[in-house]
C-alpha positions in Angstrom: 0.0 0.0 0.0 2.8 2.4 0.8 4.3 1.7 -2.6 1.1 2.7 -4.3 0.9 5.9 -2.2 4.5 6.7 -3.1 3.6 6.3 -6.8 0.7 8.7 -6.4 2.9 11.2 -4.7 5.4 11.0 -7.6 2.6 11.6 -10.1 1.5 14.7 -8.2 5.0 16.0 -8.3 4.9 15.9 -12.1 2.1 18.4 -12.2 2.3 22.1 -12.5 0.8 24.2 -9.7 -2.3 24.8 -11.8 -2.8 21.2 -12.8 -2.3 20.1 -9.1 -4.9 22.6 -8.0 -7.4 21.3 -10.6 -6.8 17.7 -9.5 -7.4 18.6 -5.9 -10.6 20.6 -6.8 -12.0 17.6 -8.7 -11.2 15.2 -5.8 -12.8 17.5 -3.2 -15.8 18.3 -5.4 -15.2 21.9 -6.2 -14.1 21.5 -9.8 -15.6 23.3 -12.7 -17.6 21.9 -15.7 -15.9 21.9 -19.1 -16.7 25.2 -20.9 -17.5 24.7 -24.6 -18.1 27.0 -27.5 -19.5 26.2 -31.0 -16.2 27.2 -32.6 -14.3 24.9 -30.2 -16.6 22.0 -31.0 -16.4 22.5 -34.8 -12.6 22.7 -34.7 -12.2 19.6 -32.4 -14.6 17.5 -34.5 -12.8 18.5 -37.7 -9.4 17.6 -36.3 -10.9 14.4 -34.8 -12.0 13.3 -38.3 -8.5 14.0 -39.8 -6.8 12.0 -37.1 -9.3 9.1 -37.4 -8.6 8.9 -41.1 -4.8 8.8 -40.3 -5.2 6.0 -37.7 -7.8 4.1 -39.6 -7.7 0.3 -39.2 -9.8 -2.7 -40.5 -12.3 -2.6 -37.6 -12.9 1.1 -38.0 -13.4 0.7 -41.8 -16.0 -2.0 -41.1 -17.8 0.2 -38.7 -17.9 3.0 -41.3 -19.3 0.6 -43.9 -22.1 -0.5 -41.5 -23.3 3.0 -40.5 -21.1 6.0 -41.3 -23.6 8.4 -39.8 -23.3 6.7 -36.4 -19.5 6.4 -36.3 -18.9 10.0 -37.6 -21.8 11.5 -35.7 -21.1 14.3 -33.2 -22.9 12.5 -30.4 -20.6 9.6 -30.6 -17.3 11.4 -31.1 -17.9 14.2 -28.5 -18.0 11.5 -25.8 -14.4 10.7 -26.5 -13.4 14.4 -26.9 -15.0 15.3 -23.6 -13.5 12.3 -21.8 -10.0 13.4 -22.9 -10.5 17.1 -22.4 -10.4 17.6 -26.2 -6.9 16.2 -26.7 -7.3 14.9 -30.2 -4.8 12.0 -30.4 -5.9 10.5 -27.1 -9.6 10.8 -28.1 -9.2 9.1 -31.5 -6.9 6.4 -30.0 -9.5 5.7 -27.3 -12.3 5.4 -29.9 -10.2 2.9 -32.0 -9.5 0.8 -28.9 -13.2 0.8 -27.9 -14.2 -0.4 -31.4 -11.8 -3.3 -31.1 -13.2 -4.3 -27.7 -16.8 -3.9 -29.0 -16.1 -6.2 -31.9 -14.6 -8.8 -29.6 -17.3 -8.8 -26.8 -20.4 -7.9 -28.7 -19.7 -9.1 -32.2 -18.5 -7.4 -35.4 -22.1 -6.8 -36.6 -22.8 -4.5 -33.6 -19.9 -2.1 -34.2 -21.9 0.9 -35.6 -25.0 0.9 -33.3 -26.0 1.3 -29.7 -25.9 -1.7 -27.4 -29.3 -2.3 -25.9 -30.7 -4.6 -23.2 -31.5 -7.3 -25.8 -27.8 -7.6 -26.6 -26.9 -8.6 -23.0 -26.9 -12.2 -21.8 -28.9 -13.5 -18.8 -25.6 -13.6 -16.9 -25.0 -9.9 -17.8 -28.4 -8.9 -16.4 -27.8 -11.0 -13.3 -24.8 -9.0 -12.5 -26.8 -5.7 -12.7 -29.5 -7.1 -10.5 -27.0 -8.4 -7.9 -26.1 -4.8 -6.8 -22.4 -5.4 -7.7 -22.5 -2.0 -9.6 -24.6 0.8 -8.2 -25.3 4.3 -9.6 -26.3 6.4 -6.7 -29.6 8.2 -7.1 -28.2 11.5 -5.7 -25.4 13.2 -7.6 -22.4 14.6 -5.8 -21.9 18.3 -4.9 -20.7 19.0 -8.5 -23.6 17.2 -10.1 -21.6 14.2 -11.1 -22.8 10.6 -11.2 -21.5 8.4 -8.4 -20.7 4.8 -9.3 -20.2 2.3 -6.5 -18.3 -1.0 -6.9 -18.5 -3.6 -4.1 -15.6 -6.0 -3.8 -17.7 -8.8 -2.1 -19.1 -9.6 -5.6 -15.7 -9.5 -7.3 -14.7 -12.8 -8.9 -18.2 -14.1 -9.2 -18.5 -13.3 -12.9 -16.2 -14.0 -15.8 -14.2 -11.1 -17.3 -16.4 -10.9 -20.4 -19.5 -10.4 -18.3 -17.9 -7.6 -16.4 -16.7 -6.0 -19.6 -20.1 -6.1 -21.3 -22.0 -4.7 -18.3 -19.5 -1.9 -17.9 -19.9 -1.0 -21.5 -23.6 -0.9 -21.3 -23.6 1.1 -18.0 -21.1 3.6 -19.5 -23.1 4.4 -22.7 -26.6 4.2 -21.3 -26.2 5.9 -17.9 -22.8 7.5 -17.1 -22.5 9.4 -20.4 -26.1 9.5 -21.5 -26.2 13.3 -22.0 -23.7 16.1 -22.7 -23.8 17.6 -19.2 -22.8 14.3 -17.6 -20.0 13.9 -20.1 -18.7 17.4 -19.2 -18.8 16.8 -15.5 -17.3 13.4 -15.3 -18.1 10.5 -12.9 -17.0 9.7 -9.3 -15.9 6.1 -8.8 -16.0 4.4 -5.4 -14.4 1.0 -4.8 -15.8 -0.1 -1.4 -14.6 -3.0 0.7 -17.6 -5.0 1.9 -16.0 -8.4 1.5 -15.3 -10.8 4.4 -11.6 -11.5 5.0 -12.1 -15.2 4.0 -13.9 -14.4 0.8 -11.9 -16.3 -1.7 -13.9 -15.2 -4.7 -11.8 -12.0 -5.0 -8.7 -14.2 -5.4 -10.2 -16.0 -8.3 -9.6 -13.0 -10.4 -5.9 -13.0 -11.2 -3.7 -9.9 -11.5 -3.6 -10.3 -15.2 -7.4 -10.3 -15.3 -7.5 -7.1 -13.3 -5.1 -5.5 -15.7 -7.2 -6.5 -18.8 -10.4 -5.1 -17.2 -8.6 -1.9 -16.4 -7.3 -1.6 -20.0 -10.9 -2.1 -21.2 -12.2 0.6 -18.8 -9.6 2.9 -20.3 -11.3 2.5 -23.7 -14.6 3.7 -22.4 -15.3 7.4 -23.0 -16.1 8.2 -19.3 -13.9 10.6 -17.5 -13.4 9.5 -13.9 -12.9 12.9 -12.3 -12.5 11.4 -8.8 -11.6 7.9 -7.6 -12.0 6.7 -4.1 -10.7 3.3 -2.8 -12.3 2.7 0.6 -10.7 -0.1 2.6 -11.2 -1.4 6.2 -8.5 -1.1 8.8 -6.4 -4.1 9.3 -4.0 -6.5 7.4 -6.9 -8.7 6.1 -8.4 -5.9 4.1 -5.1 -4.6 2.8 -4.1 -8.1 1.8 -7.5 -8.8 0.2 -7.4 -5.6 -1.9 -3.7 -5.4 -2.7 -4.3 -6.3 -6.4 -6.9 -3.6 -6.8 -4.7 -0.9 -5.2 -1.7 -1.9 -7.3 -3.7 -1.8 -10.5 -5.2 1.6 -9.5 -1.8 3.0 -9.0 -0.9 1.9 -12.6 -3.9 3.4 -14.4 -3.1 4.4 -17.9 -3.6 8.2 -17.7 -1.9 10.6 -15.3 -5.2 12.5 -15.1 -6.9 9.5 -13.4 -4.0 8.5 -11.1 -3.7 12.0 -9.5 -7.4 12.0 -8.9 -7.3 8.8 -6.9 -7.5 8.7 -3.1 -7.0 5.7 -0.7 -9.2 5.8 2.5 -8.8 3.4 5.4 -11.1 3.1 8.4 -14.4 1.8 9.8 -17.5 2.0 7.7 -18.7 5.1 9.5 -15.3 6.7 9.1 -15.2 5.8 5.4 -18.6 7.2 4.7 -17.8 10.5 6.5 -14.6 10.8 4.4 -16.7 10.4 1.3 -19.0 13.0 2.6 -16.0 15.4 3.1 -15.3 14.9 -0.6 -18.7 16.1 -1.7 -20.5 12.7 -1.9 -24.0 12.7 -0.4 -24.8 9.9 2.1 -28.4 10.2 1.1 -29.3 7.0 -0.7 -26.0 5.5 0.4 -26.1 1.8 -0.6 -24.0 0.7 2.4 -25.1 0.9 6.1 -22.9 1.9 9.0 -21.8 -1.8 9.5 -20.6 -2.3 5.9 -23.6 -4.3 4.7 -24.8 -3.6 1.2 -28.4 -2.6 1.2 -29.8 -4.7 -1.6 -33.0 -2.8 -2.0 -31.0 0.4 -2.5 -28.0 -1.1 -4.4 -30.0 -2.5 -7.4 -32.8 0.1 -7.5 -31.1 2.2 -10.1 -31.2 -0.7 -12.6 -34.8 -1.6 -11.9 -36.0 2.0 -12.1 -34.0 2.6 -15.3 -35.7 -0.4 -16.9 -39.1 0.6 -15.6 -38.8 4.2 -16.7 -37.5 3.3 -20.1 -34.2 5.0 -19.4 -32.3 2.4 -21.4 -34.8 2.8 -24.3 -36.0 6.4 -23.9 -36.4 9.0 -26.7 -33.4 11.4 -26.6 -34.2 15.0 -26.1 -30.6 16.0 -27.0 -31.8 17.6 -30.2 -33.3 20.3 -27.9 -30.1 20.9 -26.0 -27.5 21.9 -28.5 -25.4 20.9 -31.5 -24.4 17.5 -30.3 -27.8 15.9 -31.0 -28.4 12.3 -30.4 -30.1 11.9 -33.7 -27.1 9.7 -34.8 -27.8 7.3 -32.0 -31.6 7.5 -32.7 -31.1 5.9 -36.1 -28.5 3.3 -35.0 -29.2 -0.2 -36.3 -30.5 -3.0 -34.2 -31.8 -6.5 -35.0 -35.4 -7.3 -34.1 -34.8 -11.0 -33.7 -32.0 -12.7 -35.5 -33.9 -16.0 -35.8 -36.7 -14.3 -37.7 -34.4 -13.3 -40.6 -35.8 -9.8 -40.4 -33.8 -7.0 -41.9 -31.9 -4.4 -39.8 -34.2 -1.6 -38.5 -33.5 1.6 -36.6 -33.1 1.4 -32.8 -35.8 4.2 -32.6 -38.2 2.6 -35.1 -41.7 1.6 -34.2 -42.8 -1.7 -35.7 -46.4 -2.5 -36.5 -47.6 -6.0 -35.6 -48.4 -8.3 -32.7 -46.3 -10.5 -30.4 -43.7 -9.8 -27.7 -40.8 -9.6 -30.3 -42.4 -6.5 -31.7 -44.1 -5.0 -28.7 -41.0 -5.1 -26.5 -38.8 -3.6 -29.1 -37.0 -0.5 -27.6 -38.7 1.8 -30.2 -42.2 0.4 -29.4 -41.6 0.9 -25.6 -40.5 4.4 -26.2 -43.5 5.1 -28.4 -45.9 4.0 -25.7 -44.2 6.0 -23.0 -44.1 9.1 -25.2 -47.9 8.9 -25.7 -48.5 8.5 -22.0 -47.8 12.2 -21.5 -50.7 13.1 -23.8 -53.3 10.5 -22.9 -55.3 12.7 -20.5 -55.4 15.6 -22.9 -56.5 13.3 -25.7 -59.3 11.7 -23.7 -60.7 15.2 -22.8 -60.4 16.6 -26.4 -63.3 16.7 -28.9 -63.1 14.7 -32.1 -61.6 17.4 -34.3 -59.1 18.3 -31.7 -58.1 14.7 -31.3 -57.4 14.5 -35.0 -55.3 17.6 -34.9 -53.4 16.3 -31.8 -52.6 13.0 -33.6 -51.3 14.8 -36.6 -49.1 17.0 -34.5 -47.7 14.1 -32.5 -47.0 12.2 -35.8 -44.9 15.2 -37.0 -43.1 15.5 -33.7 -42.1 11.9 -33.8 -41.0 12.2 -37.4 -38.8 15.2 -36.4 -37.1 13.1 -33.8 -36.1 10.5 -36.5 -38.7 8.0 -35.5 -40.0 5.8 -38.3 -43.1 3.5 -38.3 -42.4 0.3 -40.2 -44.7 -2.6 -41.3 -43.8 -6.0 -42.6 -43.4 -6.1 -46.4 -44.6 -8.9 -48.6 -41.2 -9.8 -50.1 -38.3 -11.3 -48.1 -39.8 -10.1 -44.8 -38.4 -6.6 -45.3 -39.8 -3.8 -43.3 -41.3 -0.9 -45.2 -42.1 2.6 -44.0 -45.7 3.5 -43.3 -47.3 6.6 -44.9 -48.6 9.5 -42.8 -52.1 8.1 -42.7 -51.0 4.8 -41.3 -48.8 6.5 -38.7 -51.7 8.6 -37.5 -54.0 5.6 -37.4 -51.4 3.8 -35.2 -51.2 6.7 -32.8 -55.0 6.9 -32.5 -55.3 3.2 -32.0 -52.6 3.3 -29.2 -54.6 6.0 -27.4 -57.8 3.9 -27.6 -55.9 0.8 -26.4 -54.4 2.7 -23.4 -57.9 3.9 -22.4 -59.3 0.3 -22.4 -56.4 -0.9 -20.3 -56.9 1.9 -17.7 -60.6 1.0 -17.5 -59.8 -2.7 -16.9 -57.3 -1.7 -14.3 -59.8 0.4 -12.4 
């Protein structure tokens, strides 16, 4: 442990006075959000494109062939630029590394689209529901997401499961909108394992290093890292590999924003509070027990509220619209032989494969906001409302598709069919509410 702290001290000595001050501000939750201007973004994206062409590799070329709009889109590339504070070479290198990992762990066919819940295995979902990873409901004092990682679960899942779930968590939660990307994320490694928990030892040092290398490819800037260990030799021995790996993180930026805390659970939690992290909704009690009902609630609420499949409002927030993500490609059901459709598309038809498509779930939740107004409106007003909602969805890049007659291809519906679908959904929702009451 002393060796790791010595390495962190050496890293701090490499910084200028201004850099050291910024690092301390981030750790103690008084740092500032990245300030951006339209000119700055245009220049950075242009230079990013030039560097990407220079560093192009076979996997990147395949991604471009699949969906150039997604890979070259502002929404996708700005994640890497913000993560690396607009350092062009680091941003492009990180993107190239991520695409390599994405091809390896999700498949080459998913390179140029978002990863959705349907892409995860049952084992991946079990990890989320275990409480192993927890996104705290309350942000820290700087408005940053707080991600908890409990070591008692470490070693229970294979490396590939941990990698896929971290990828999904990063893109769907931690960097889901520009403000979160600009603020960064707080990472807490918390010791809740019993001294005789051998599961941690199943993960070899080489596996720790591979996972750390993968985490370095994700466009999430960890602006503050806290390793919370218990007092005593048992805890230090149990977590030696983690501390060693943390002291060898790839970027100097991350290493100098890492702090090691030792103490009782109450002492650890007060130290976190001193660093701007709210103890409200804290997933660990004063005795170091993970509160399961709190630890996994973020995942359950995210699924329930459609956060993993919700319409993006980024188009209302600035130039880095998520329209590129909205039109990303996703298979409906590989076994059906259906053609690739947009991740935001609404499919007409019956059955769970269609109705539980992300686009269909979003569509129903979108209409939920207008059901009361629709029910109270007169017939002419209802027709006008349906037309306006149809145009609103169209402006967000949403397409309504129906099964074609040849080769099971999906074909786009005309305006009349779209309006009929919206009106029908309003009527169906009214019947369901009546049955429920």
